[in-house]
C-alpha positions in Angstrom: -22.4 20.2 -3.9 -20.4 19.2 -1.6 -18.7 22.4 0.2 -22.6 22.9 1.1 -23.6 19.8 4.3 -25.6 21.3 7.0 -27.2 19.6 9.9 -29.9 18.3 7.6 -28.2 16.5 5.1 -25.3 15.6 7.9 -28.1 14.4 10.0 -30.1 12.2 7.2 -26.8 10.5 6.1 -26.3 9.5 10.1 -30.1 8.6 9.9 -29.3 6.4 7.0 -26.2 5.0 8.6 -28.2 3.9 11.3 -31.0 2.0 9.7 -28.5 0.0 7.1 -25.3 -0.9 10.0 -27.5 -0.9 12.7 -26.3 0.8 16.1 -24.5 -1.6 17.8 -22.2 -1.5 15.0 -21.9 2.0 14.2 -18.9 2.5 17.1 -17.0 -0.3 15.9 -16.7 0.6 12.5 -15.9 4.1 13.5 -13.3 2.1 16.2 -11.8 0.8 13.1 -11.2 3.3 10.2 -9.6 5.5 13.4 -6.7 2.7 13.7 -6.9 2.7 9.8 -6.3 6.8 9.9 -3.4 6.2 12.5 -1.5 3.4 10.6 -1.9 5.8 7.3 -0.5 8.7 8.8 2.2 6.7 11.1 3.6 4.6 7.8 3.5 8.4 6.0 5.3 10.1 8.7 8.2 6.4 8.3 8.6 7.2 4.7 9.2 10.3 4.7 12.0 10.4 7.8 13.2 7.2 4.8 13.1 9.0 2.5 14.9 12.4 4.2 17.4 10.1 5.6 18.5 8.7 3.0 18.1 11.9 0.9 20.6 13.3 4.0 23.3 11.0 3.8 23.2 11.7 -0.2 21.5 9.2 -1.2 18.3 9.2 -4.1 15.5 6.9 -3.1 15.5 5.7 -6.1 19.3 5.0 -5.3 18.4 3.7 -2.1 16.2 0.9 -3.9 19.7 -0.5 -5.7 21.7 -0.8 -2.2 20.7 -3.5 -1.6 21.7 -5.5 -4.1 25.2 -3.4 -5.7 28.3 -6.2 -5.6 31.8 -6.0 -4.8 32.3 -4.3 -8.6 29.9 -1.7 -7.4 27.4 -4.0 -9.9 23.9 -3.8 -9.8 22.6 -7.8 -8.8 19.9 -8.9 -11.4 16.2 -8.9 -9.1 15.3 -12.2 -7.4 12.0 -12.2 -9.0 12.0 -12.4 -12.3 8.7 -13.9 -12.7 7.4 -10.8 -10.9 9.1 -8.7 -13.6 7.5 -10.3 -16.1 3.1 -9.8 -17.1 1.0 -12.2 -15.0 0.1 -14.6 -18.1 3.6 -15.4 -18.5 4.0 -16.4 -15.4 0.6 -18.0 -14.9 1.8 -20.0 -18.3 5.0 -21.0 -16.8 3.4 -22.4 -13.3 1.1 -24.5 -15.7 4.4 -25.7 -17.6 6.2 -26.9 -14.6 3.3 -28.6 -12.6 2.9 -30.3 -15.9 6.3 -31.2 -16.2 7.0 -29.6 -19.5 10.7 -28.5 -20.5 
């Protein structure tokens, strides 16, 4: 269905875009889309290289997440942000209780 876009269909789509957004805004929108694609591509490339580095060091990506939280005894320290682990309703309730001064 979507794989058979010909010249008339593409032309119709372009006309609709020009009518909706105006000819002045389309170049800016295309530029913004291009920048977003470049950022996505560079972040994906960076994530792959980080994963390759941790794998080459003998650590799995999951082990790399805990690497900064291991204490001298080899135990994984608890997360600093325990409220983030609980649900949003519970965090909101805790904030309301703390604001009210009730403990």
